[in-house]
C-alpha positions in Angstrom: 5.0 141.8 89.1 4.7 139.2 86.5 3.0 136.9 89.0 0.4 139.5 89.9 -0.3 140.3 86.2 -0.5 136.5 85.4 -2.9 135.9 88.4 -5.1 138.8 87.2 -5.0 137.5 83.4 -5.9 134.1 84.8 -9.0 135.5 86.5 -10.1 137.4 83.4 -9.4 134.6 81.0 -10.6 131.8 83.4 -11.9 129.6 80.5 -8.5 129.8 78.7 -6.0 129.8 81.5 -6.1 127.0 84.1 -3.8 126.5 87.2 -4.0 124.2 90.3 -2.8 126.7 93.0 -1.4 130.3 93.7 2.0 128.5 93.9 1.8 127.7 90.2 1.3 131.2 89.4 4.3 132.3 91.3 6.5 130.0 89.7 5.2 130.6 86.3 5.8 134.4 87.0 9.4 133.5 87.9 9.7 131.6 84.6 8.1 134.6 82.7 10.4 136.9 84.3 13.5 134.9 83.2 12.1 134.7 79.6 11.5 138.3 79.6 15.1 139.2 80.6 17.0 136.5 78.4 14.8 135.6 75.3 12.6 138.6 74.8 15.7 140.9 74.1 16.7 138.5 71.2 13.0 138.3 69.9 12.9 142.1 69.9 16.1 142.3 67.9 15.2 139.6 65.3 11.8 141.1 64.8 12.7 144.6 64.6 11.6 145.0 61.0 8.0 143.9 61.9 8.0 146.2 65.0 8.9 149.2 62.9 6.5 148.3 60.0 3.6 148.1 62.5 4.6 151.0 64.6 5.1 148.7 67.6 2.0 146.7 67.5 4.1 143.5 66.9 5.2 143.8 70.6 1.8 142.4 71.5 2.7 139.3 69.5 6.0 139.1 71.2 4.5 139.4 74.7 1.9 136.8 73.9 4.7 134.6 72.5 6.6 134.9 75.6 3.6 133.9 77.8 2.8 131.0 75.6 6.4 129.8 76.0 6.3 130.1 79.7 3.1 127.9 79.6 5.0 125.3 77.5 8.1 125.3 79.7 5.8 124.9 82.9 3.0 122.6 82.2 1.3 123.2 85.4 0.0 126.5 83.8 -2.3 125.6 81.0 -3.1 128.3 78.2 -5.4 126.7 75.7 -4.4 128.8 72.6 -2.3 131.4 71.3 -4.7 134.2 71.3 -5.3 133.7 75.0 -1.7 134.0 75.5 -1.7 137.3 73.5 -4.7 138.5 75.7 -2.8 137.4 78.8 0.4 139.2 77.7 -1.7 142.4 77.1 -3.2 142.2 80.6 0.3 141.3 82.3 1.9 144.5 80.5 -1.0 146.7 81.6 -0.7 145.6 85.2 3.0 145.8 85.3 2.7 149.3 83.9 0.1 150.5 86.5 2.1 148.7 89.4 5.4 150.5 88.2 3.6 153.9 87.9 2.3 153.5 91.5 5.7 152.5 92.9 7.6 155.1 91.1 5.3 158.0 91.9 7.4 160.8 93.1 5.9 162.9 96.2 
């Protein structure tokens, strides 16, 4: 699901996110999934006071940080600045939420 969200975010933010092929998006999605499963829980625990003080809004910054880190670890995916990574993180989160809601829909 990270790949789909990243592909949609790259389409929306086409001036800020560049890639050469869909294969780059798939690999970047896998890297982002690994970052979300390993590094993101550590970031959330370390920034828990900021998350509580901002009533959860700081999670947007953490999502942007994970996207920006994925672009730094995989240079074929180029994100121009941190603000674009924050917007990409918001789009990826929204797409993941919508896909999960559709898949988990009970008959």
